N, C-alpha and C positions, 0 to 999 in steps of 0.2 A: 487625443488618441482614439476618438470614437471611429475615425475612418480607417484605422488599422485593422487588418483582417488576420484571423488565425486560419491557416490552411492545414487540414488534417493530412496525415501520411497517405501516400497513394494506396488505393485499394487493390492490392496485388497479393496473390497466393504465396509469393516467394519473399514477401516483406520480412526482413529480419528485425525483430524488436529487441531493444536493449533491456536488461533486467536490472531492477533496483539493487542497490548495495545491501538492502535489508530484506531478509526473508520474512516478509510481513504476513501474518495469518490473514487469510482472505484476500491476499494480493491477486491482482487481475492479470498477471503476466501471461498465464496459460490461456486466458480468454480473449486476449487482445485481437487475435485474428477474427473472432466473431463480433467483438464489440465495436472496434474502430470503423468497420464498413457501415455500421448503423449510425455513425455520427454525421452531423451536417458537413458538407464539403467545405463550407466557409462559415466563419463567425467573427464577431468582434472579440471582446475579451473572453478568455476561456478560464473556467473555474473548475478545479478538481477538489470537490468538497469531500471531506473524510479521506484525504489523499493517502494516508498510510505510508506505504513505501514509495508512492508516487510513480508506480509503473505506468499508469495511464498518462499522466502529465509529461513524463519523460519521453513518451513516444508520440507526442503531438508536436508537429513543426509549427513554430509561431512566427507570425508577422506582427503580432501584438503581444500583450502581456498574458502570461499564464500564471494564475494564482493557485498555489497549493495550500489548502487550509485543513488543519487538523488540530484537535485539542491536546494531543500528546506532545507536551512541551519538549521533551528530550529529543524526539524525532525531528521536530521543526528546528530546534537549535543545531542538531547535527547537520541537517541539510544546509543551513545557513553557513556553518563553519566550512563545510565541503565546498560551497560555492565561493567563499571568500579566500580560500587557501589554495596554494599551488599543489599540484599532484605530488611534487617532490617533498613538500613540507608535510603533507598528510602521510605519505608512505614512510617517511623518515620517523615521524612521531609514533606511528603504529609499530614499526620494527623496534624502536627504542623501548616502547612500553612492554612489548613481548619479552625483550631481553631483560628489562628491569625486574619483571615479576617471575622470570624463569620459566615462562610458558614454552611449549613446543613451537618449533619453526621447521616443519617438515618440508616446506618449499625449498629451504636452504640445505637442511641436513638429512632429510629423509626420516622414515620411521625407525630405522635401525639404530640411529643415534640415541634414541630414547628407550630402546628395548621394547618397542611396540611393533605391531603389524597392523596393516590398514583394516583388516576385517574386524579385529577387536576394538580398534579405535584408540583414542588418546585420553579418555576420561580418567582412568586411574592415575596416570602420570600427572595430569594437570589439575586434579581435584583440589588439593590444598593450595596450590598457587593461584588457581582461579578464585577460590574463596577469599584469599587475601586481596586480590584485585577487586573483587566485589565489595569487600568491607571498606576499602579505601574509597571506592566510588560512592558508596552509600553514606560515608561520613564527610563528603566533600564540603568545604567551607563556602563555596560559591560556584556560580556557573561560569566556566571559562572554556575556551576551545580545547584545552587539554582534557577536561572532563567530558566534553562532547565526544572526543575521539576515544576516550576510555569507555564510554557507553557503547560505541561501535564495537570495540574489541570484546566487550562482554557478550554482545549478541553473536559475534563470530564464534567464540569459544563456548557459548551457552548451549543448553540442550535444544536441539532442533532449530537453533538460531532464533528462538522465540523472544518476545518482548513482553515482560509482565512486571508490574509493580504492586506491592501490597497496599493496604489501607494507610500505612504510615509513609507511603511514597518511596519505599525501599525496593530496589531491584532484587527479585528473589528467584530467578531462574537458576537451576543447578547446572553443573558443568556438562558439556556435551562431548561427543566423540571426535570432533574435527577441530582444525585450527585454520589459520590464515593461509589457505592454500592458493595455488595459482589461479584457480577458477574464481574464487571469492575476490582475489586481488584484481583480476580482469574486470569483473562486474563493477567493482568500486571505481576503477579508472574510467571505464566507459560511462558510468553514471555521472561522475564528476565532470567529464568533458561535455556531456549533454546539458547538464543544468547550468554550466557556465556559458555555453554557446547560445542557449535559449533565453528569452526574456522572462525569467521565472522569479516570482515573489513568494516567499514562504511566510505564512501567517498562522500563529498559534491562537486559535479561537474556537469556541463552541459554535456550531453551525447557526445558532440563533443570533450570534453576535459578530458574524463575519463582516468585514469592512471592505466591501467591493461595490462600487457604484454601478451595478448592473443596469443595462438598458436594452431596449429592443435591438435585436440582432446579436446579442451576446449569447453564450452557450455555457451551461453548467452541467457537469457530470457529478452525480452523487452515488457513493458506494458506502452506505451507512452500515453499522452492525445490524445483523438480521434478527428480527424480533423472535423468530421461532427456532433459532439454532443457537448452539452454545460454543463459544470459543474464548480464548484468553482475552480478546478485546471486548467481550461482552459479559464479563464476570462482575460480581459485586453490584448487580442491578445497574450496570452501565447503560443499558438501553431498555426502556420500558414502553408501555403503550403511550405514555405521555410524550416521550421523545418521538415515537413513531407518528403520532398525530401532528405534532409541531412541525416535523419535517414535511409531511404531506401538505400541510397548510402553507408552508413556505413555497413549495413547488407550485401550488395553485396561484399564489400571488405572482410568482415569476411568470407563469403562463399568461395571466391577465396583463402583464407588462410587455408581452411580446418577446420574452426571453425564452429561448429553447432550452429544454433540459432532457437528460437521460438518467434514469434511476436504475441501478443494479439492485436486485433483491431476489428473494425466493417466495413463491406463493404457497408451496407445500414442501414439507421436509420431514421425512420419516414418519408419516402418518399424521403430522400436524398441519394445520392450515392457517394462513394469515388472513383472517376474514376482513380485518380493517383494510389491508392493502388490496385485497380482491375487489372490495366494493369501490374503493377509490380509483383503482386502475381501469374500471369499466368505462370511464370517460376519455381515456387516452389510448395509446397504441402499445400493445403488449407483444414483445418479440421473445420467443422461447429460445434459449441458448442450449438446452439439453435436447438435441434433436431426436435422440432415441425415444423420448417420451412425448413428442409433439402431437401424436394422435391421441384421441380420447378413449379409444377402445382397448385400453391396456388391461392386463389381468389384475385381479384384486391383490395378489401377492406382490406384484410389482408396485402397485400404488402405495402399499404400506411402507416400502423402503425407498421410494423415489424422491428426488429433490428436483423441483421445478424452478430452475434458475432462469430469470428473465431480465430483459432490459425494457423498461417502460419509458416511452418518449411522448412528448406533446407535439410531435411533427412526424410526417412520413419520411423515413430514411430514403436517400437517393437510390440505394441498392441494398440487396440482402446478401449476406455471406453464403457461400456454398455449404450444403450439409456436410 
């Protein structure tokens, strides 16, 4: 398979990117227009490390294998189930689950059927029913496609569609205001069609234990938790200086092997600075994605609140996106 090539999506301002079925915190869907033009035009195997919702991987057209790697077991299992199941099977199972637990289905019956209006949302109506669904999921006897789809339904009806587990491995997001509406259904169907059409492999692994035989000509994109910011995916000391240094060392090894990489991260965030990353990045190419702050002569007040989101590469991109 070494001679197979991954061809990235055409670099066009009107390119329409599909959205993951998961509203993953830190997902890169809104930045795809800036990130993808900085990717190599061709590569061998493509790796989406810390894939999360797989927004990047889903928008890369493949002539070879696309590897999606993340250590969130439930997400990887869900993607595998979506890939192996037909659209009809998935939609039928989701609709059946919604009916079984008595959750709202405004796509079919509208808000009025539940005595709700769209501005206030559906949280009050769904609260007890959602809690019962969550309890069933957290007491699951084993991992099956049924519970993979139950996990998806929890994210749909959960607060801000977030994904969070406590130290005991229990899903603990409270109920949200929305349900399985037409937009979410469309994103799910489009995402399923894409991952089935592409040569995609989902792997549950820590980044230090990924099992992909990378070689010269391959390309890896990494979007790790950010050391100096806080989000649900970076709670409970999920990402420390140890992980930061281990990842940068991995990227150095890949560079020595001739593997191209691109790393998403932030150099500064709300007055904090990632000194480890800044020192390391000096040997590579840093591309600022927040164009409003790309000049250095900013005001002190702006510096205190700015976030310098960057893409760091070990190669010179073929083109740069328009500001």
